[in-house]
Wavefront OBJ file of the C-alpha trace (Angstrom):
o trace
v 90.056 49.566 -124.311
v 89.392 48.795 -127.932
v 91.393 50.522 -130.666
v 88.576 52.366 -132.355
v 87.629 55.812 -133.673
v 84.396 57.690 -133.146
v 83.305 61.242 -133.686
v 81.346 63.710 -131.645
v 77.742 64.588 -132.087
v 76.302 68.099 -132.356
v 72.525 68.112 -132.142
v 70.566 70.027 -134.744
v 67.500 67.986 -135.736
v 64.093 67.341 -134.271
v 62.821 63.765 -133.981
v 60.360 62.007 -131.701
v 61.831 62.324 -128.250
v 64.753 64.527 -129.347
v 64.974 68.287 -129.264
v 67.753 70.208 -130.941
v 66.765 73.765 -131.727
v 68.735 76.903 -132.465
v 72.128 77.460 -134.062
v 75.026 75.008 -133.766
v 77.398 75.951 -130.970
v 80.661 74.517 -129.751
v 80.366 72.719 -126.444
v 80.801 75.272 -123.699
v 80.867 78.300 -126.001
v 79.329 81.352 -124.404
v 76.008 82.576 -125.755
v 75.416 86.054 -127.079
v 72.288 86.755 -125.048
v 71.609 86.748 -121.334
v 67.941 85.962 -121.902
v 66.797 82.589 -120.595
v 65.328 80.662 -123.481
v 62.149 78.695 -122.948
v 61.280 75.110 -123.831
v 57.809 73.596 -123.608
v 57.814 69.783 -123.484
v 54.812 67.531 -124.021
v 55.074 63.898 -122.930
v 52.556 61.512 -124.472
v 51.794 58.881 -121.836
v 49.847 56.822 -124.352
v 52.523 56.557 -127.055
v 55.194 54.140 -125.899
v 58.352 52.587 -127.311
v 60.869 50.071 -125.913
v 60.998 48.679 -122.402
v 64.331 49.294 -120.688
v 66.150 46.164 -119.479
v 69.192 47.624 -117.743
v 72.104 50.041 -117.591
v 75.477 48.467 -116.949
v 79.273 48.397 -117.129
v 82.026 45.783 -117.108
v 84.758 44.749 -114.693
v 87.464 44.563 -117.377
v 90.301 44.942 -116.652
v 91.194 46.843 -113.506
v 88.802 45.105 -111.115
v 91.093 42.065 -111.064
v 93.505 44.222 -109.049
v 91.227 46.789 -107.388
v 89.133 43.963 -105.932
v 92.154 43.181 -103.763
v 92.693 46.761 -102.606
v 91.983 47.789 -98.970
v 88.333 47.274 -98.042
v 87.555 50.942 -97.436
v 88.659 52.028 -100.903
v 87.220 49.210 -102.965
v 83.932 49.462 -101.048
v 83.762 53.180 -101.802
v 84.268 52.458 -105.512
v 81.551 49.788 -105.405
v 79.210 52.299 -103.741
v 79.776 54.776 -106.564
v 78.890 52.150 -109.160
v 76.097 50.183 -107.526
v 74.610 51.939 -104.500
v 70.950 52.942 -104.465
v 71.251 54.696 -101.097
v 70.825 58.433 -100.586
v 73.175 60.844 -98.850
v 72.009 63.119 -96.036
v 70.859 65.816 -98.485
v 68.850 63.306 -100.541
v 71.327 63.073 -103.422
v 72.290 59.576 -104.599
v 75.355 57.890 -103.120
v 76.020 56.055 -106.397
v 74.601 55.551 -109.878
v 72.707 52.315 -109.139
v 73.779 50.200 -112.122
v 71.305 47.407 -112.836
v 73.654 45.172 -114.880
v 77.216 44.023 -114.143
v 79.337 42.457 -116.864
v 81.921 39.881 -115.686
v 84.922 39.165 -117.923
v 85.600 35.435 -118.142
v 89.267 35.631 -119.006
v 91.159 33.385 -121.396
v 94.170 32.737 -119.160
v 96.653 35.236 -120.576
v 97.427 36.351 -117.010
v 98.661 32.868 -116.100
v 100.912 32.942 -119.173
v 102.479 36.207 -118.002
v 104.990 37.763 -120.367
v 104.725 34.688 -122.605
v 101.125 35.666 -123.376
v 102.241 38.159 -126.019
v 100.089 40.828 -124.329
v 102.579 43.402 -123.078
v 100.306 45.314 -120.700
v 99.618 43.059 -117.713
v 96.529 45.115 -116.876
v 95.000 43.828 -120.124
v 95.720 40.192 -119.418
v 93.011 38.171 -117.709
v 92.944 35.054 -115.564
v 90.954 31.940 -116.376
v 89.474 29.432 -113.946
v 90.646 26.612 -116.228
v 93.969 24.877 -115.566
v 96.079 23.118 -118.198
v 95.137 19.755 -116.673
v 91.434 20.411 -117.314
v 90.577 21.148 -113.674
v 89.173 24.444 -112.386
v 90.650 26.742 -109.749
v 87.781 28.749 -108.293
v 90.180 30.885 -106.247
v 91.303 32.708 -109.383
v 89.729 35.952 -110.652
v 89.393 36.816 -106.951
v 89.367 40.592 -107.437
v 86.597 40.325 -109.998
v 84.662 37.962 -107.745
v 84.823 40.591 -104.983
v 83.175 43.176 -107.244
v 80.639 40.610 -108.443
v 79.537 39.963 -104.852
v 79.663 43.687 -104.020
v 77.294 44.393 -106.923
v 74.810 41.798 -105.689
v 75.021 43.070 -102.098
v 74.159 46.572 -103.298
v 71.089 45.498 -105.235
v 72.280 44.628 -108.743
v 70.210 41.668 -109.950
v 71.278 41.259 -113.575
v 74.630 39.708 -114.446
v 76.314 38.870 -117.731
v 79.446 36.775 -118.318
v 81.387 37.692 -121.459
v 84.557 36.492 -123.130
v 86.961 38.228 -125.472
v 88.696 34.940 -126.297
v 88.202 31.244 -125.570
v 90.636 29.819 -122.985
v 94.165 29.498 -124.345
v 93.956 25.720 -123.895
v 91.441 25.620 -126.781
v 92.723 28.313 -129.143
v 94.618 27.597 -132.336
v 97.529 29.880 -131.392
v 97.546 28.735 -127.742
v 97.395 32.425 -126.951
v 94.447 34.697 -126.183
v 94.674 36.601 -129.474
v 94.586 35.604 -133.110
v 97.135 35.270 -135.880
v 96.794 36.713 -139.386
v 93.199 37.762 -138.681
v 92.032 34.139 -138.596
v 89.442 32.779 -136.114
v 91.343 31.465 -133.108
v 89.102 28.471 -132.381
v 88.618 25.408 -134.563
v 85.176 23.815 -134.973
v 86.286 20.693 -133.131
v 86.811 22.797 -130.001
v 83.373 24.476 -130.030
v 81.984 21.891 -127.543
v 85.001 22.296 -125.230
v 84.596 26.078 -125.234
v 80.858 25.753 -124.625
v 81.383 23.336 -121.738
v 83.932 25.704 -120.206
v 81.448 28.578 -120.291
v 78.709 26.494 -118.699
v 81.087 25.116 -116.060
v 82.407 28.586 -115.233
v 78.905 30.002 -114.808
v 77.912 27.108 -112.552
v 81.170 27.288 -110.605
v 80.788 30.995 -109.906
v 77.222 30.418 -108.753
v 78.342 27.646 -106.389
v 81.050 29.919 -104.968
v 79.146 33.217 -104.743
v 75.424 32.615 -105.165
v 75.462 34.966 -108.180
v 73.427 33.558 -111.069
v 74.299 34.873 -114.525
v 71.266 35.914 -116.523
v 73.249 36.065 -119.748
v 76.429 34.755 -121.349
v 78.070 36.438 -124.343
v 80.484 34.012 -126.054
v 81.961 36.362 -128.694
v 82.934 40.019 -128.669
v 83.413 42.304 -131.676
v 84.023 39.376 -134.057
v 84.504 41.723 -137.027
v 87.925 42.971 -135.888
v 91.236 41.195 -136.522
v 92.566 40.869 -132.934
v 96.021 39.878 -134.162
v 98.258 42.499 -132.523
v 98.376 41.290 -128.915
v 96.899 44.497 -127.528
v 94.396 42.482 -125.499
v 92.501 39.201 -125.531
v 90.319 38.801 -128.626
v 89.534 36.767 -131.736
v 87.651 37.323 -135.000
v 84.770 35.022 -135.954
v 82.558 34.641 -139.011
v 78.793 34.355 -138.691
v 79.109 30.640 -139.385
v 81.659 30.305 -136.563
v 79.337 32.148 -134.187
v 76.373 29.978 -135.159
v 78.385 26.835 -134.425
v 79.603 28.155 -131.063
v 76.097 29.213 -130.028
v 74.609 25.836 -130.955
v 77.247 24.077 -128.854
v 76.649 26.489 -125.963
v 72.880 25.996 -126.167
v 73.429 22.264 -125.699
v 75.877 22.741 -122.796
v 73.576 25.114 -120.916
v 70.704 22.651 -121.271
v 72.869 19.801 -119.965
v 73.865 21.744 -116.840
v 70.314 22.927 -116.208
v 71.373 26.586 -116.065
v 68.764 29.282 -116.668
v 71.367 31.499 -118.380
v 70.447 32.907 -121.795
v 72.854 33.484 -124.703
v 73.492 37.010 -126.015
v 74.769 37.583 -129.571
v 76.759 39.083 -131.120
v 78.296 42.215 -129.594
v 79.032 43.513 -133.091
v 81.890 45.979 -133.372
v 79.549 48.640 -134.749
v 75.894 49.003 -135.641
v 76.176 48.680 -139.429
v 77.209 45.025 -139.145
v 73.734 44.225 -137.841
v 71.868 45.292 -140.983
v 74.482 45.375 -143.770
v 77.630 43.616 -144.930
v 79.621 46.780 -144.254
v 82.610 45.434 -146.161
v 82.682 42.061 -144.394
v 80.077 39.832 -145.976
v 80.777 36.816 -143.748
v 80.618 38.955 -140.576
v 77.800 41.381 -141.372
v 74.019 41.336 -141.865
v 73.860 39.656 -138.472
v 70.170 40.251 -137.827
v 69.297 38.179 -140.866
v 72.159 35.724 -140.368
v 71.058 34.725 -136.878
v 67.333 35.464 -136.762
v 66.014 34.809 -140.276
v 64.786 31.176 -140.471
v 65.980 30.904 -144.068
v 69.590 31.607 -143.077
v 72.132 28.757 -142.918
v 73.362 30.298 -139.641
v 69.901 30.630 -138.035
v 69.938 30.302 -134.245
v 66.671 32.066 -133.393
v 64.946 28.762 -132.686
v 67.365 27.709 -129.934
v 65.734 27.817 -126.513
v 68.763 29.345 -124.801
v 69.153 32.182 -127.301
v 67.624 35.397 -126.021
v 65.588 37.239 -128.632
v 67.895 40.211 -128.732
v 71.003 41.282 -130.579
v 73.810 43.451 -129.250
v 76.163 45.935 -130.865
v 78.581 48.655 -129.817
v 78.222 52.368 -130.509
v 81.803 52.837 -131.688
v 82.365 54.363 -135.140
v 78.744 55.516 -135.504
v 78.424 58.877 -133.765
v 79.619 61.416 -136.327
v 78.037 63.568 -137.591
v 74.866 63.717 -135.571
v 72.769 63.511 -138.728
v 74.702 60.424 -139.823
v 74.461 58.950 -136.322
v 70.697 59.338 -136.328
v 70.438 57.886 -139.835
v 72.408 54.765 -138.873
v 70.273 54.195 -135.789
v 67.018 54.734 -137.617
v 68.041 52.309 -140.364
v 68.914 49.724 -137.746
v 65.683 50.327 -135.854
v 63.727 49.819 -139.085
v 65.505 46.515 -139.674
v 64.785 45.413 -136.114
v 61.114 46.290 -136.521
v 60.903 43.847 -139.418
v 62.166 41.000 -137.214
v 59.526 39.747 -134.805
v 60.185 40.539 -131.136
v 63.923 41.143 -131.557
v 65.386 43.663 -129.123
v 68.606 45.668 -129.318
v 71.219 46.215 -126.621
v 74.031 48.740 -126.850
v 76.506 46.634 -124.889
v 79.794 48.545 -124.948
v 80.947 52.120 -125.342
v 83.566 54.588 -124.211
v 85.063 57.689 -125.847
v 87.785 56.649 -128.299
v 89.689 58.113 -131.223
v 90.015 61.743 -132.343
v 86.340 62.283 -133.172
v 87.028 64.763 -135.967
v 88.993 66.822 -133.437
v 85.864 67.601 -131.416
v 86.857 65.421 -128.458
v 89.766 63.011 -128.239
v 89.844 59.644 -126.528
v 93.340 60.328 -125.268
v 93.575 62.205 -122.006
v 91.676 61.503 -118.821
v 88.829 63.979 -118.332
v 86.932 64.094 -115.062
v 84.879 67.095 -116.175
v 81.718 67.983 -118.068
v 82.952 68.043 -121.677
v 83.179 64.247 -121.752
v 80.049 63.882 -119.619
v 77.880 65.900 -122.013
v 79.319 64.018 -124.970
v 78.501 60.700 -123.294
v 74.973 61.786 -122.400
v 74.240 62.665 -126.023
v 75.387 59.222 -127.157
v 73.148 57.538 -124.578
v 70.206 59.665 -125.686
v 70.748 58.846 -129.361
v 71.020 55.112 -128.665
v 67.856 55.044 -126.558
v 65.720 57.380 -128.667
v 66.757 56.714 -132.248
v 68.158 53.186 -132.095
v 65.502 52.087 -129.599
v 68.067 50.270 -127.460
v 66.576 48.370 -124.523
v 69.855 48.401 -122.607
v 72.894 50.661 -122.471
v 76.211 49.409 -121.133
v 79.537 51.161 -120.632
v 82.876 49.493 -121.319
v 85.233 49.517 -118.333
v 83.857 50.759 -115.028
v 87.247 51.312 -113.404
v 90.219 52.582 -115.422
v 93.897 53.215 -114.610
v 94.546 54.847 -117.992
v 95.042 58.378 -119.234
v 92.063 57.908 -121.516
v 88.325 58.620 -121.603
v 87.398 55.005 -120.916
v 86.450 54.952 -117.221
v 83.610 55.872 -114.927
v 85.854 55.718 -111.868
v 89.580 56.287 -112.325
v 92.377 54.879 -110.201
v 96.119 55.125 -109.806
v 97.759 52.347 -111.814
v 98.728 50.409 -108.708
v 97.881 46.740 -108.217
v 97.736 46.792 -104.404
v 96.537 50.267 -103.326
v 96.077 53.810 -104.557
v 93.697 56.707 -104.908
v 90.455 56.729 -106.878
v 88.607 59.544 -108.641
v 84.989 59.763 -109.743
v 84.338 61.348 -113.127
v 81.451 63.413 -114.430
v 80.907 60.606 -116.949
v 79.983 58.400 -113.977
v 77.307 60.849 -112.871
v 76.118 61.513 -116.440
v 75.377 57.811 -116.831
v 73.771 58.006 -113.397
v 71.241 60.539 -114.687
v 69.855 57.533 -116.576
v 70.879 54.423 -114.646
v 69.886 55.617 -111.182
v 66.294 56.478 -112.117
v 65.265 54.591 -115.274
v 64.863 51.237 -113.575
v 64.420 47.928 -115.432
v 60.875 47.661 -116.741
v 60.573 51.378 -117.468
v 58.954 52.244 -120.805
v 60.146 55.065 -123.056
v 57.454 57.604 -123.943
v 57.016 59.888 -126.917
v 58.367 63.336 -126.108
v 58.045 66.487 -128.201
v 59.186 69.999 -127.485
v 59.353 73.543 -128.736
v 62.187 75.858 -127.781
v 65.482 77.508 -128.656
v 68.567 75.975 -126.969
v 70.404 72.802 -127.883
v 68.576 70.433 -125.569
v 67.937 66.694 -125.834
v 64.975 65.323 -123.874
v 63.631 61.817 -123.324
v 60.987 60.500 -120.921
v 60.173 57.156 -119.316
v 57.401 55.691 -117.190
v 58.628 53.430 -114.400
v 56.855 50.283 -113.146
v 55.820 52.168 -109.986
v 54.028 54.872 -112.015
v 56.646 57.588 -111.865
v 57.648 59.826 -114.752
v 61.388 60.192 -115.418
v 62.569 62.881 -117.829
v 66.236 63.443 -118.707
v 67.251 66.782 -120.217
v 70.736 67.433 -121.636
v 71.574 71.127 -122.008
v 74.861 71.375 -123.947
v 74.393 75.119 -124.346
v 76.417 77.643 -122.347
v 73.134 79.350 -121.432
v 70.424 78.389 -119.000
v 67.014 77.382 -120.267
v 63.554 77.429 -118.734
v 61.686 74.151 -119.084
v 57.959 73.489 -118.835
v 56.903 69.849 -118.579
v 53.429 68.835 -119.738
v 51.735 65.461 -120.147
v 49.078 64.450 -122.644
v 46.953 63.076 -119.825
v 47.240 62.775 -116.077
v 48.906 65.138 -113.660
v 52.407 65.288 -112.273
v 53.062 65.855 -108.600
v 55.987 65.946 -106.182
v 58.518 67.001 -108.815
v 62.179 66.448 -107.905
v 65.304 67.176 -109.965
v 68.828 65.733 -109.949
v 71.498 67.778 -111.703
v 74.993 66.955 -112.912
v 77.203 69.859 -113.933
v 80.682 71.193 -113.193
v 79.882 71.611 -109.493
v 77.098 69.021 -108.933
v 76.925 65.221 -108.958
v 73.222 64.298 -109.226
v 72.509 67.034 -106.711
v 68.879 66.942 -105.606
v 66.318 69.751 -105.571
v 62.872 69.047 -104.179
v 59.615 70.849 -103.602
v 58.727 72.167 -107.060
v 55.076 73.257 -107.163
v 52.953 71.247 -109.589
v 53.107 72.709 -113.090
v 55.963 75.060 -112.280
v 58.669 75.979 -114.752
v 62.158 74.701 -113.973
v 65.621 75.918 -114.898
v 68.080 73.827 -116.868
v 71.506 75.052 -115.893
v 74.122 75.679 -118.575
v 76.187 72.649 -119.635
v 74.204 70.289 -117.461
v 72.285 67.030 -117.402
v 69.137 67.056 -115.274
v 66.748 64.247 -114.444
v 63.240 65.152 -113.311
v 61.184 62.677 -111.287
v 57.480 63.065 -110.614
v 54.592 60.912 -109.539
v 51.636 60.498 -111.864
v 47.993 60.806 -110.771
l 1 2 3 4 5 6 7 8 9 10 11 12 13 14 15 16 17 18 19 20 21 22 23 24 25 26 27 28 29 30 31 32 33 34 35 36 37 38 39 40 41 42 43 44 45 46 47 48 49 50 51 52 53 54 55 56 57 58 59 60 61 62 63 64 65 66 67 68 69 70 71 72 73 74 75 76 77 78 79 80 81 82 83 84 85 86 87 88 89 90 91 92 93 94 95 96 97 98 99 100 101 102 103 104 105 106 107 108 109 110 111 112 113 114 115 116 117 118 119 120 121 122 123 124 125 126 127 128 129 130 131 132 133 134 135 136 137 138 139 140 141 142 143 144 145 146 147 148 149 150 151 152 153 154 155 156 157 158 159 160 161 162 163 164 165 166 167 168 169 170 171 172 173 174 175 176 177 178 179 180 181 182 183 184 185 186 187 188 189 190 191 192 193 194 195 196 197 198 199 200 201 202 203 204 205 206 207 208 209 210 211 212 213 214 215 216 217 218 219 220 221 222 223 224 225 226 227 228 229 230 231 232 233 234 235 236 237 238 239 240 241 242 243 244 245 246 247 248 249 250 251 252 253 254 255 256 257 258 259 260 261 262 263 264 265 266 267 268 269 270 271 272 273 274 275 276 277 278 279 280 281 282 283 284 285 286 287 288 289 290 291 292 293 294 295 296 297 298 299 300 301 302 303 304 305 306 307 308 309 310 311 312 313 314 315 316 317 318 319 320 321 322 323 324 325 326 327 328 329 330 331 332 333 334 335 336 337 338 339 340 341 342 343 344 345 346 347 348 349 350 351 352 353 354 355 356 357 358 359 360 361 362 363 364 365 366 367 368 369 370 371 372 373 374 375 376 377 378 379 380 381 382 383 384 385 386 387 388 389 390 391 392 393 394 395 396 397 398 399 400 401 402 403 404 405 406 407 408 409 410 411 412 413 414 415 416 417 418 419 420 421 422 423 424 425 426 427 428 429 430 431 432 433 434 435 436 437 438 439 440 441 442 443 444 445 446 447 448 449 450 451 452 453 454 455 456 457 458 459 460 461 462 463 464 465 466 467 468 469 470 471 472 473 474 475 476 477 478 479 480 481 482 483 484 485 486 487 488 489 490 491 492 493 494 495 496 497 498 499 500 501 502 503 504 505 506 507 508 509 510 511 512 513 514 515 516 517 518 519
C-alpha cells in the first residue's frame, strides 16, 4: 500500500470510445424517471488502437503468508485470481489474470524488528544471504502462488523490486534516509547480478520463466519513513542500473526483458512535474540525444510504465493528463505504455475514501471507470492492480483475508469481479476498436477484437437507472451474443441466447461485458 491520494472520476464528456451523456449524478443516486434510456453504440472494426498485452496484479505482501495457508483455502483464492474455468451455470470461476507480478524482496523480513519497518506484513524476504549465497527455500508462500498461477494458465510473469537487497543498500535497510537514493553506483553491478540470479534460480526451482523484470518502483517518492521497502532514484541512477542489468541478463542468457520505470504518476513521464531529475522519463530513457538513453539496449522492452495514482480527479483533468501522455507517446517510435499499479487510496475529494474495506459496488464502479480511462484515453497496453490479496481495512485488495499468518477466512470483493469484466475476456493480443455512441445515461463503453475473432464490449453503467443498449458494427455481423454482469447481486453472471441484433439491458450500477462472434 503506497501512501498516496487520488480523486474520483465522474464522467461527463464524449471521446472516442467513451460515452458520458446526461446530467452528473452521484454514484448510486436514484433517478427521477422510470423510463429506460436508450443507447445506440457503433463499433468500427476497421479503426483500431493499441494491442492489449495483459491484465495483472501483484503478490505483495500477503501472499508470503497466505501461500502457507491450508491447501483448500489458498487454492480457492488462486482460483478466484487465475482460473479460466466455468461454473455449472457458465459463469467464470475466476477472473483469469494474464500477468502475475512477483515481489523480489529486499530482506527486511530476515531483519525482523531491526528492519525499521514496523508492520511485519510489509516486510519481505530475500533469497540472498549475508554470506553471498542464495536460499531458494525462502519466499515459499509467494513461490506457491507463482506456481499456482502457472498451473491455472497464466503465462506472463514479472519480477519487481521496491528496494535492492539490504546487503547492497547504503543504509543497510530496505528504505532510504533523508530522501537520498539507497544504492551507490559501485553496487549497480551487484544489484543487477542479484536480479539475474534470482530470476534464474526461481526458474530452476519452479519452471516459471519471467518475461519481465522491473528494477525500480516509484523512484520519485522519498521512501524514508520505514512504511515499507522502497528507495528514490534519479533518472541517471535508473539509467546506470538498467545498463548493468542489461549486461547481467545477457551474461546469464535469460530471455527476460527490462521494464522501466514504474513512475509514481503519469505526469513524470512527459514533464518534470516538480522533480527535474526524476521527470520527463519518456525523453530521458528513449530519446537518443539524452545522456540517460537506454532505448538501444537489447534487453530493454520498448515500453514505459507508470501508476494511475494522483491522476484521476476531476474526470476532465484525468482525461487531459492521459491524452497529453498519449500524444507524447505517439511522438516516440513504437513505445508502449503500461499502467502497472493501482488501488483506491486517499480521500478523493470526499467522493470515495481509501480507508475502509469495501466489498461492494461503489468501489467496483470507481475502479472500472479508472480502467476504462487508462485503456481508452491513455492507450495503455496493460493494466495491473497493486496487491491481489489484502489483510487491511483499506480499498487495496481484490481478495481480502483475515490478518492471520497461518489460517483464516477470505472474502472476494466486487473490485475483483469488476477487473474480471476486462481481464477474463480481453485476452492478450486483443486490439481496441473505435467505439461511438448516442444516448442519455452515464455509461462508459469500450470494445476489443480478440485474436480468435470475437468482439468484446465492456459497458459501465454508474447510473441508478437501467439503460437499453443496441450494439452495431461498421461492417460484419455479430452472432451468439453472451453477457456477463457484475452488480450488487452478480459476479460475472452469464446470460446467453440473445437473438442477433437484439437490444440488451444494462442494469443499474453495473458492469457488463458482451461477447459475440464476428462473421
